[in-house]
Structure formats: C-alpha cells, structure tokens
N, C-alpha and C positions, 0 to 999 in steps of 0.2 A: 794804792797809795805807796809811796816809797819814802824812806827816811833813814834815821839811825837811832839806835837805842844803846843804852849802857848795860853792861853786865851787872849782876846784883851788888857787886862791890864798887860800882862806878869806876872801874878800871877798864878802859878800852871801849871804843865805839864799834858797833856792828851794823852794817847796812842791812836793811830789810825791805821786803815787799809784803804788803798787806793786801790780800785778795780774797774775797768771799769769806771774811771772818777768820782767815788763816794767815799767820805770820811766817814768812820764809826768810831764814838767815841766808844772805847772799854770799857770805864768806869773805875772804880777802884774796888779794893776789899772792902768789907764792913768796914766802919770806917776809910778808907784811903782817902787822898785828891788828890794824884797825881798818875800817872802811865806813864810808858814808855814801848814801844814795841821794841824788838830787832831783832827778827827773825820770819820767817814764813816758813812752809814746803809746799809741794805740795798738802797737804790735807786741807790747810787753817787753821791749828793749829798755834797759835801765842804764843810766850813766851816773857816775860818782867818782869818788877818790878812794884810794887805798894807800895807807902809809904806816909808819911806826914813829916812835919818839925821836929817832935820829935821822929821819929821811924826809925829804919834801914830798908832798902828795903827788900822786900820778893818777891820770884819768883811767877809768875802766869802763868797759861795756859789758853788761851782763845780759845774755840772751840764751834761750833754750837750756836753762839750768846751769850755765857755765859763765864764769867771769874771766875776761881777758883784758890785758893792758892795751890801750890805744895810744899810750904815750910814745913819743918819738924822742929818744935821748939826744938827738942832734939839736933839739930846740932848747936844751938846758935841763936843769934838774927837776922842774916841776911842770905840771899841767893840771888845770882845774876846770872841769866841764860844768856848764850851766844847764844846757838844754839839749834834747834830742828830738828831732821831728820824725814824722812818719816815713820820710825818705831815708832815715838812718843817718842823717847828717847831725854832727855834734858841734856845738859852739861853746867857747869858753875863753880862758886866758892861759898863757904859758909864760915861762921864763922869757924875758925880753932881751934887748940888746945891751943891757947894762946901764944905758943912759936913762931910759924911761921906766925901767923896772919890769913891766909885763907887756906882752903883746897879745892881741886877740888871735884865736885860731878857729879854723873849721876843720873837721875830720870827717872822712867817709871811707868806706871799705875799699873803694877804687884808688883814691888819691892819697890816703893816709892823712896825717896832720900837716896842715898848711898854715903858714903865717900870713894873716890878712894885712899886716903892716907892709910886708914885702909885696903883696899883691897890689896894694895901692901905689907903692913906689914904682913898680914895673909899669903902671899905667900913667905915670907922671902926674900924680895928684900932689901938687906942691904943699909941703908942710902938713900933710894929713897924718893923723894918728888915730888908730881905732882903740877905743877904751870901752869898758862896760859892755862888752859884746855878749848879749844875753838871749837872743832869739834867732832861730832859724826856722822859717815857716814852710809848711806845705799846704796851707789853707789861705788862699788869697782873700777870703772874706774876713777871717778871724782877725788878722792884724793889718789888713790892707797892704800887704806886701805880696808880690807875685810869688807863686809856688816855687820852692827851691831857692828862694833868695834869703839872705840873712840881713839882720839889721842890728845896729849898735850906735855908737856915737863917733863922730869924726871931729878932731880938734884942729882948728885953724888958729892963726895968730890973733884973729879978731874974736875968738870965742869957740864955744861948742855948738855943733849943729848935728841934727839927726842924720844918720847915714844908712843907706841901704847898699849892700854890696853883694853882687851875685857871686856865687862860688865859682872860682876860676879853675 
C-alpha cells in the first residue's frame, strides 16, 4: 500500500510505503518539503508527487530505495502521475499549452515524459484532446486493453469518448 501521512503537527505530507506491517517513509525530492505516493506496481516501483508550499508538484519515481524526479521542465512547471504499470510506464497529467490547462503524459525510462496531446496531433486526429488519463496497462485481461497500451478520454466536438492510445 502507498499513500501519504501527516507529521504529528499536521504540517507537511510524507509519502509512504506500507509493506508486511512496516511503514517506510519514501522521503522527498531534493529541496522539497512534501511528498505523496499514488500508485505502486508489482515490481515495487512507486509514483507520486513531491512539492513545497511555493512550487507546483512534480512527478517522482521511487525504486530500489531511492526517489528521483521524472518531471521534464520543458513541459511546464508541474506534472502529476496517476498510475505505473509493470512495464514501468507512468501516466498522468502535466502543464498544458495554456489554452486547455493540462495535457496527458506518458513516461518511461527510454523515452522520458511525452505529451499525448502532441502524439494525437502528429497522427492527425482532428480536435482530439486527452483528459483524465489514468491507466496504462500491462495486463490485457484486467482492463481489456492490449499490453503496453494506455487509456484515457478523448474529447471531440460532439462529446467525450473513451480513448486507447498506444505509447509512441
């Protein structure tokens, strides 16, 4: 189990991992004061955010006892991960283009953080926007999505539709 807890004075959140009855403080990124953990995969990799009162949250990956930033400052000031699958792919949202506010992202060790909005536009999907990007699956049975594919929502002029987008 992963999550966050408050210190005894309710000042600051700390990301934790609860495993076999033991709580592990995952720490924060350098220079940050708080952290929250949101998801863990079967390999024990944890994703979450680290921030302080004056800074936007940035995505972290915790593995093998160490936390590292997976945020790419070229995407803007913030990134917020939702899920990590057993392939180590992370999905969430990041600072957007200024018009829509936030864009969906996928991150992996090889390609880094990629904007799924731009991925759709490169494939000439007219008017498509990815929002609420919350799952990246490695189990085709569990969510009926092919292994290594991600799902979220695509917005068209006529409304919202479910979207599956393969990592590019």
